[in-house]
DOKEKOL-866984 format. One record per residue (C-alpha): residue in three letters; x negated, y negated, z negated. Coordinates in pm, whole numbers. Example, Ala and Ser with C-alpha at 12.3 -4.5 7.8 and 13.67 -1.06 7.14 Angstrom:
REM DOKEKOL-866984
 resn     xx     yy     zz
  Ala  -1230    450   -780
  Ser  -1367    106   -714
***
This chain:
REM DOKEKOL-866984
 resn     xx     yy     zz
  Met  -1677   3247   -301
  Ser  -1601   2960    -68
  Phe  -1401   2639    -71
  Pro  -1029   2699      5
  Asn   -919   2682    369
  Phe   -701   2370    325
  Met  -1020   2168    263
  Phe  -1152   2240    615
  Arg   -941   2001    822
  Ala  -1101   1902   1151
  Glu   -997   1537   1107
  Asn  -1197   1526    779
  Met  -1521   1673    917
  Ile  -1821   1446    869
  Pro  -1975   1367   1210
  Ala  -2329   1501   1261
  Ser  -2441   1144   1336
  Gln  -2355   1049    975
  Gln  -2532   1341    807
  Asn  -2860   1285    619
  Thr  -2931   1658    643
  Pro  -2940   1833    981
  Asp  -2721   2129   1072
  Ile  -2483   2131    774
  Glu  -2105   2133    744
  Gly  -1934   1857    546
  Tyr  -1583   1721    495
  Tyr  -1460   1407    320
  Tyr  -1152   1248    167
  Thr  -1091    876    117
  Ala   -908    722   -181
  Asn   -683    416   -163
  Asp   -965    195   -294
  Gly  -1206    312    -21
  Ser  -1417    535   -244
  Gln  -1475    884   -110
  Met  -1534   1243   -210
  Ala  -1708   1493     11
  Phe  -1822   1852      2
  Trp  -2100   2022    190
  Ile  -2195   2376    281
  Tyr  -2561   2446    356
  Lys  -2597   2756    572
  Ala  -2978   2743    590
  Asp  -3263   2592    389
  Arg  -3261   2220    470
  Ile  -3430   1891    381
  Ser  -3223   1577    324
  Lys  -3405   1267    447
  Glu  -3460    980    208
  His  -3183    723    210
  Met  -3010    470    -15
  His  -2649    375    -88
  Asp  -2510     42   -209
  Tyr  -2269    233   -437
  Asp  -2305    498   -709
  Glu  -2292    870   -632
  Trp  -2210   1172   -848
  Val  -2314   1524   -741
  Leu  -2189   1865   -857
  Cys  -2378   2174   -743
  Val  -2111   2443   -704
  Glu  -2337   2725   -591
  Gly  -2703   2776   -502
  Glu  -2990   2534   -559
  Tyr  -3006   2166   -472
  Ile  -3321   1970   -554
  Val  -3242   1599   -552
  Thr  -3521   1340   -557
  Ile  -3428   1002   -706
  Asp  -3693    730   -684
  Gly  -3962   1000   -662
  Val  -3837   1214   -953
  Glu  -3707   1565   -875
  His  -3390   1700  -1037
  Val  -3318   2071   -988
  Leu  -2947   2152   -978
  His  -2791   2497  -1000
  Ala  -2426   2605  -1015
  Gly  -2239   2383  -1261
  Asp  -2508   2114  -1285
  Glu  -2411   1749  -1233
  Leu  -2619   1444  -1145
  Phe  -2544   1071  -1135
  Ile  -2732    868   -874
  Pro  -2721    491   -935
  Lys  -2663    262   -638
  Gly  -2982    131   -481
  Ser  -3182    444   -569
  Val  -3396    602   -299
  Gln  -3271    959   -277
  Gly  -3339   1270    -75
  Gly  -3405   1634   -145
  Arg  -3377   1989    -28
  Val  -3129   2273    -53
  Lys  -3141   2648    -22
  Ala  -2919   2843    217
  Gly  -2581   2922     62
  Thr  -2568   2609   -152
  Arg  -2235   2428   -187
  Ser  -2196   2081   -339
  Val  -1929   1821   -414
  His  -2007   1448   -413
  Ala  -1811   1144   -530
  Phe  -1909    806   -386
  Gly  -1821    469   -536
  Gly  -1787    332   -183
  Gln  -1731    438    175
  Arg  -1992    702    266
  Val  -1831    816    594
  Lys  -1730    553    847
  Lys  -1451    622   1100
***
């Protein structure tokens, strides 16, 4: 299965320069308060470089396997698994090809 077509609007595509993982496809939506939700599709095995946000993040693994590292501790996510990442945490990880995920950010993740 895939995300529905209406979610793939060109104006909502996350620029490659703002991706923490190379060669992936992501789209975002911004709420009135500036918080954002995004979804990603990983077409190949990839590593997400370590980074930090000054806002909380929530992750839902929709399909595949997403291994998230938070402050050095690995969390293995499979379809249906959720993870809360507190602001200020050093995070990174790796994903397997075919993984899809949805993320909610307590702040502005994608800058226009």
